[in-house]
C-alpha positions in Angstrom: 0.0 0.0 0.0 2.9 2.3 0.8 4.3 1.9 -2.8 0.9 2.6 -4.3 0.4 5.7 -2.2 3.8 7.0 -3.3 3.1 6.3 -6.9 -0.3 8.1 -6.6 1.4 11.1 -5.0 4.1 11.2 -7.7 1.4 11.0 -10.5 -0.6 13.7 -8.8 2.4 16.1 -8.6 3.4 15.4 -12.2 -0.2 16.1 -13.2 -0.2 19.3 -11.2 3.0 20.4 -12.9 1.6 19.7 -16.4 -1.7 21.4 -15.5 0.2 24.4 -14.1 2.3 24.7 -17.3 -0.7 24.5 -19.6 -2.8 26.9 -17.5 0.1 29.3 -17.4 0.4 29.2 -21.2 -3.4 29.5 -21.7 -3.6 32.5 -19.3 -0.6 34.2 -20.9 -2.2 34.1 -24.3 -5.6 34.8 -22.9 -4.4 38.0 -21.3 -2.6 39.0 -24.4 -5.9 38.8 -26.3 -7.8 40.5 -23.4 -5.2 43.3 -23.3 -5.7 43.9 -27.0 -9.5 43.8 -26.7 -9.7 46.2 -23.8 -7.6 48.8 -25.6 -10.5 49.2 -28.1 -13.6 48.1 -26.1 -15.2 50.8 -23.9 -15.3 50.3 -20.1 -19.1 50.5 -20.1 -19.3 47.6 -22.5 -17.1 45.5 -20.2 -19.5 46.3 -17.4 -22.5 45.2 -19.4 -20.9 41.9 -20.3 -19.8 41.5 -16.7 -23.5 41.5 -15.6 -24.5 39.1 -18.3 -21.6 36.8 -17.6 -22.3 36.7 -13.9 -25.9 35.8 -14.5 -25.3 33.1 -17.1 -22.4 31.7 -15.1 -24.6 31.5 -12.0 -27.2 29.5 -14.0 -24.6 27.3 -15.5 -22.9 26.4 -12.2 -26.2 25.7 -10.5 -27.4 23.3 -13.3 -24.2 21.5 -14.0 -22.5 21.0 -10.7 -22.2 17.5 -9.3 -21.6 15.5 -12.5 -17.8 15.8 -12.5 -17.7 14.9 -8.8 -19.8 11.8 -9.4 -17.5 10.5 -12.1 -14.4 11.2 -10.2 -15.8 9.6 -7.0 -16.8 6.5 -9.0 -14.3 6.1 -11.8 -15.1 3.7 -14.6 -18.7 3.2 -13.7 -20.8 3.6 -16.9 -24.1 3.8 -14.9 -22.8 6.7 -12.8 -21.5 8.4 -16.0 -24.9 8.0 -17.7 -26.8 9.3 -14.7 -24.4 12.2 -14.2 -24.7 13.3 -17.8 -28.5 13.1 -18.2 -29.3 14.6 -14.9 -27.1 17.6 -15.6 -28.2 17.8 -19.2 -31.9 18.1 -18.1 -31.0 20.6 -15.4 -29.0 22.6 -18.0 -31.9 22.7 -20.4 -34.2 24.0 -17.7 -31.7 26.7 -16.7 -31.3 27.8 -20.3 -35.0 28.1 -20.8 -35.5 30.0 -17.6 -32.7 32.5 -18.5 -34.2 33.0 -21.9 -37.6 33.9 -20.5 -36.2 36.1 -17.7 -33.8 38.1 -19.9 -36.2 41.1 -20.5 -37.0 41.3 -16.8 -33.3 41.3 -15.9 -32.5 43.9 -18.5 -35.2 46.2 -17.1 -33.9 45.6 -13.5 -30.4 46.9 -14.6 -31.8 49.6 -17.0 -29.8 48.0 -19.8 -32.0 47.1 -22.8 -29.0 45.6 -24.6 -28.8 43.0 -21.9 -31.7 41.0 -23.2 -30.1 39.6 -26.5 -26.8 39.1 -24.7 -28.3 37.0 -22.0 -30.3 34.9 -24.5 -27.2 34.2 -26.6 -25.2 33.3 -23.5 -27.9 30.9 -22.3 -26.7 28.5 -25.0 -23.4 28.1 -23.1 -25.3 26.3 -20.4 -26.5 23.6 -22.8 -23.1 23.3 -24.5 -21.2 22.9 -21.2 -23.3 19.9 -20.3 -21.4 18.0 -23.0 -18.0 18.6 -21.6 -18.4 17.9 -17.8 -18.4 14.1 -17.9 -15.5 13.6 -20.4 -13.4 16.2 -18.6 -14.0 14.4 -15.3 -13.1 11.1 -16.9 -9.8 12.5 -18.1 -9.1 14.1 -14.7 -9.8 10.8 -12.9 -7.1 9.3 -15.0 -4.7 12.2 -14.3 -4.7 13.2 -18.0 -4.2 16.9 -17.1 -1.8 17.5 -19.9 -4.6 16.6 -22.4 -7.1 18.8 -20.5 -4.6 21.7 -20.5 -3.9 21.5 -24.2 -7.6 21.4 -25.0 -8.2 24.4 -22.9 -5.3 26.2 -24.5 -6.7 25.5 -28.0 -10.1 26.7 -26.8 -8.6 30.0 -25.7 -6.6 30.4 -28.9 -9.6 29.8 -31.1 -11.9 32.1 -29.1 -9.3 34.9 -29.1 -8.7 34.7 -32.9 -12.5 34.9 -33.4 -12.9 37.9 -31.1 -10.1 40.2 -32.3 -11.4 41.1 -35.8 -14.8 41.9 -34.3 -13.4 44.1 -31.6 -11.1 46.0 -34.0 -14.2 46.7 -36.3 -16.0 48.3 -33.4 -18.3 45.4 -32.4 -17.1 45.0 -28.8 -20.2 43.2 -27.5 -20.2 40.6 -30.3 -16.5 40.1 -29.8 -16.8 39.2 -26.1 -19.8 37.0 -26.7 -18.3 35.1 -29.7 -15.1 34.6 -27.8 -16.9 32.6 -25.2 -19.2 30.7 -27.5 -16.5 29.5 -29.8 -14.2 28.5 -27.0 -16.8 26.4 -25.2 -18.0 24.7 -28.5 -14.4 23.8 -29.4 -13.7 22.4 -25.9 -16.8 20.3 -25.8 -16.0 18.6 -29.2 -12.3 18.0 -28.5 -12.6 16.8 -24.9 -15.3 14.3 -25.9 -13.0 12.9 -28.6 -10.0 12.8 -26.3 -11.9 10.8 -23.7 -13.6 8.6 -26.3 -16.9 9.6 -24.9 -20.3 9.8 -26.6 -23.6 10.7 -24.9 -24.9 7.5 -23.3 -28.4 6.2 -23.5 -30.8 7.6 -20.9 -30.5 5.5 -17.7 -33.4 4.1 -15.7 -35.3 6.5 -13.4 -33.7 5.1 -10.1 -30.2 5.8 -11.5 -31.3 9.3 -12.6 -32.9 9.9 -9.2 -29.7 8.8 -7.4 -27.7 11.1 -9.6 -29.9 14.1 -8.8 -29.7 13.2 -5.1 -25.9 13.2 -5.2 -25.7 16.4 -7.1 -28.3 18.4 -5.2 -26.0 19.5 -2.3 -23.3 20.3 -4.7 -25.7 22.4 -6.9 -26.5 24.4 -3.8 -22.9 24.8 -3.0 -22.1 25.9 -6.6 -24.9 28.5 -6.4 -23.5 30.1 -3.3 -19.9 29.6 -4.2 -20.4 31.4 -7.5 -22.1 34.3 -5.6 -19.1 34.4 -3.3 -16.4 34.3 -6.1 -17.9 36.3 -9.0 -21.6 36.5 -8.7 -21.6 39.4 -6.3 -21.0 41.5 -9.4 -24.8 41.2 -10.0 -25.4 43.0 -6.7 -22.7 45.6 -7.3 -24.3 46.3 -10.7 -27.4 47.5 -9.0 -25.4 50.0 -6.9 -22.8 51.5 -9.3 -22.7 52.7 -12.9 -21.7 50.2 -15.7 -18.3 51.9 -16.2 -17.3 51.4 -12.5 -18.6 47.8 -12.8 -16.2 47.4 -15.8 -13.3 48.5 -13.6 -14.3 46.1 -10.9 -14.7 43.2 -13.3 -11.2 43.6 -14.7 -9.7 43.7 -11.2 -11.9 40.7 -10.3 -10.8 38.9 -13.5 -7.2 39.3 -12.5 -7.9 37.9 -9.1 -9.7 34.9 -10.7 -6.6 34.2 -12.8 -4.4 34.6 -9.8 -6.5 32.0 -7.9 -6.3 29.7 -10.9 -2.5 29.9 -11.2 -2.0 29.6 -7.4 -4.6 26.9 -6.7 -6.4 25.4 -9.7 -3.7 22.9 -10.7 -3.8 21.5 -7.1 -7.5 21.7 -6.8 -8.1 19.6 -9.9 -6.0 16.9 -8.2 -7.6 17.0 -4.7 -10.6 14.9 -5.4 -9.0 12.1 -7.4 -6.2 11.9 -4.9 -8.1 12.3 -1.7 -10.7 9.6 -2.5 -8.3 6.7 -2.6 -6.0 8.1 0.0 -8.7 8.7 2.6 -10.2 5.3 1.8 -6.9 3.6 2.2 -6.1 5.4 5.5 -9.6 5.3 7.0 -8.5 2.8 9.6 -5.4 4.9 10.4 -6.6 8.4 11.4 -3.2 9.6 12.4 -1.7 9.0 8.9 -4.8 10.3 7.2 -4.6 13.6 9.2 -0.8 13.8 8.4 -1.5 13.4 4.7 -4.2 16.1 4.7 -2.0 18.4 6.7 0.9 18.1 4.3 -1.4 18.9 1.3 -2.8 21.9 3.1 0.6 23.2 4.2 2.0 23.3 0.7 -1.2 24.8 -0.7 -1.3 27.6 1.9 2.4 28.5 1.4 2.2 28.5 -2.4 -1.1 30.5 -2.5 0.1 33.2 -0.1 3.4 33.5 -1.9 1.7 34.1 -5.3 -0.7 36.5 -3.7 2.1 38.5 -2.1 4.0 38.9 -5.3 1.1 39.7 -7.6 -0.5 42.1 -5.1 2.7 44.0 -4.6 3.0 44.6 -8.4 -0.7 45.4 -9.0 -0.1 48.8 -10.6 2.4 47.8 -13.2 0.5 44.6 -14.0 -2.7 46.4 -14.8 -1.1 49.3 -16.7 1.2 47.0 -18.8 -1.7 44.7 -19.7 -4.5 47.0 -20.4 -3.2 50.6 -20.7 -3.4 53.8 -18.7 -7.2 54.2 -19.0 -7.6 51.2 -16.7 -5.4 52.6 -14.0 -8.3 52.9 -11.5 -8.6 49.1 -11.5 -5.0 48.7 -10.1 -5.6 49.6 -6.5 -8.8 47.5 -6.5 -6.9 44.5 -7.8 -4.1 45.1 -5.2 -6.6 45.0 -2.3 -8.6 42.1 -3.7 -5.4 39.9 -3.7 -5.8 39.7 0.1 -8.9 37.6 -0.7 -7.0 35.0 -2.6 -5.6 32.9 0.2 -9.0 32.7 2.0 -10.9 32.0 -1.3 -8.4 29.2 -2.3 -8.4 27.6 1.1 -12.1 27.7 1.3 -12.2 25.8 -2.0 -10.5 22.9 -0.3 -13.7 22.3 1.7 -15.5 20.9 -1.3 -13.1 18.1 -2.2 -12.3 17.3 1.4 -15.9 16.8 2.4 -16.8 15.2 -0.9 -14.0 12.6 -0.4 -15.2 12.0 3.2 -18.8 11.7 1.9 -20.0 14.7 4.0 -21.6 16.6 1.1 -24.4 18.2 3.2 -21.8 20.1 5.1 -20.6 21.6 1.8 -23.9 23.4 1.3 -24.0 24.8 4.9 -20.6 26.4 4.8 -21.1 27.6 1.2 -24.3 29.5 2.3 -22.5 31.1 5.2 -19.6 32.2 3.1 -21.7 33.6 0.3 -24.1 35.4 2.6 -21.3 37.4 4.2 -19.8 38.2 0.7 -23.2 39.5 -0.5 -23.5 41.7 2.6 -20.0 43.1 2.1 -20.7 43.8 -1.6 -24.1 45.4 -1.1 -23.1 47.8 1.7 -19.6 48.5 0.5 -20.3 49.3 -3.2 -21.9 52.8 -2.6 -18.7 54.0 -0.9 -16.4 53.4 -3.9 -14.6 50.5 -5.4 -11.7 50.6 -3.0 -14.0 50.6 0.0 -15.8 47.6 -1.6 -12.5 45.8 -2.1 -11.5 46.3 1.5 -14.9 45.0 2.7 -14.5 41.9 0.6 -10.9 41.4 1.8 -12.1 41.6 5.4 -14.7 39.0 4.7 -11.9 36.7 3.7 -10.9 36.4 7.3 -14.3 34.9 8.0 -13.7 32.5 5.1 -10.7 31.2 6.8 -12.7 30.6 10.0 -15.3 28.7 7.9 -12.5 26.5 6.5 -11.2 25.6 10.0 -14.7 24.8 11.2 -15.2 22.5 8.2 -12.0 20.7 8.9 -13.2 20.2 12.5 -16.6 18.9 11.6 -15.7 17.0 8.4 -12.6 15.2 9.6 -12.7 15.7 13.3 -9.4 17.6 13.2 -8.4 20.0 16.0 -8.2 23.7 15.2 -4.9 24.6 16.8 -2.6 22.8 14.3 -4.5 24.4 11.4 -4.2 27.9 12.9 -0.5 27.4 13.4 -0.1 26.2 9.9 -1.8 29.3 8.4 0.1 31.8 10.7 3.4 31.6 8.8 2.2 32.1 5.2 -0.1 35.0 6.3 2.9 36.6 8.2 5.0 36.2 5.0 2.2 37.7 2.9 1.9 40.9 5.1 5.7 41.3 5.3 6.1 40.9 1.6 3.5 43.6 0.8 4.9 46.1 3.2 8.5 45.6 2.0 7.4 46.1 -1.7 5.4 49.2 -0.8 8.5 50.6 1.0 10.7 49.8 -2.0 8.4 51.5 -4.5 8.2 54.6 -2.2 12.0 54.8 -1.9 12.5 54.8 -5.7 9.7 56.8 -7.3 9.4 57.6 -11.0 10.6 54.2 -12.2 9.3 52.8 -15.5 6.5 50.2 -15.4 8.7 47.2 -16.3 11.2 48.3 -13.6 8.4 48.7 -11.1 7.2 45.2 -11.9 10.6 43.7 -11.3 11.3 45.7 -8.2 8.0 45.1 -6.5 7.8 41.5 -7.4 11.4 40.7 -6.5 11.2 42.5 -3.2 7.9 40.8 -2.3 9.2 37.3 -3.2 12.5 37.7 -1.4 10.8 39.1 1.7 8.3 36.2 1.8 11.0 33.6 1.5 13.2 35.3 4.1 10.4 35.4 6.6 9.5 31.8 6.0 13.1 30.5 6.3 13.8 32.6 9.4 10.6 31.6 11.2 10.4 27.9 10.3 13.5 26.6 8.4 12.8 22.9 9.2 9.2 23.2 7.9 10.4 24.8 4.7 13.1 22.2 4.1 10.7 19.4 4.8 8.2 20.8 2.3 11.0 21.1 -0.3 12.1 17.5 0.3 8.5 16.2 -0.1 8.2 18.0 -3.4 11.5 16.7 -4.6 10.6 13.1 -3.7 7.2 13.5 -5.4 8.9 14.7 -8.7 12.1 12.6 -8.7 11.4 9.7 -6.4 13.6 8.9 -3.3 17.3 9.4 -3.3 19.3 6.4 -4.3 21.2 4.7 -1.4 
């Protein structure tokens, strides 16, 4: 069993590395395209598309959550795959129809008549996405993250190539819509071919009912999680003009990508790794808790490091990517980076509790997290975007508290070790941001590229210095575990 566990860990880390490389390449090209688009698309149009995207994404996440988790939790079971696909397909059709009918009402609520056709076109994404969830989960269960990453990269390339001519000809709304539609359509076709998957025949009613029963708590969690991560834009859009919403959306988009680069490669691995590990170590709670602690320790350290570096260089990042007319988004992005560690660590709750078969707890904690985010967004928005960003960053502290409570209830873990684990990366994050701020104040008037190098370099060095001084043994142990996972044990 020990050899199998080590092989699983090594496969997981290699999968994470490939996934990180492909996500990095995809996001690099995606931001190149986005930077070109935003230099010609007005801020108000971005705000309009932000509202439509938030609404359609919310409908999509509600209707399609649960299928991927079912396939990964029961790999290779054709009955589970059939139930997962058809249950989510039916839910997707219902959500698409509801959004189509509600589009005029929503457009009137935001006083944006152009929102009606945009929402109706985006509703088709919900149906298309139903065809990529199960084959993607099948590939993830087999650790084929390189394939998934390359497909995603191709989807981004094709969507960007489609959108650029439209944007340059002055059709900004059509450019942003077509970019998404073409990308999703390409992804659905190619991922099905890569997984050798075709839509199965409809299963029996008991199988379909069990699939809905499994997915229902995860659908609730997806609803509130989407509100917490991006969906609060819908509330902010009721409180601020479309142009300000466009600025917030760009800062928010940068934060989303930061979360993806810091956490998504590992998050995709958590469920397929945790299911066999927790099952194998169920009779050994001490070893099970040690395995979970080591995963969380590396996640927390990596997430806080990336957040520290990107937040410190927020201004040059925004100006270099999108141009000077987006400068007001830079401080908002810098503040929102403080949310990233809490948001990423909160995302661990879902796979942990899913692997432990405690899915009802997922919905409870998701509701609590989303409720506080919505309150912060509603009451913070009228005071300006920076005040809103600070309110959301403060809510992240509560998100960490929810994570610790979930670990306690889901796995019966004590809170004190988790608190001590999070203390060091948070200390490094704060120290890195303060050091970078002092360095930029000491050398004013630098060019944007020089500011980027100075702020990022000082933040990275400060974070690593604090970590090594405060806990050298912990950092060396973490480094050794990563080296063994990639290269195997040292030869004797």
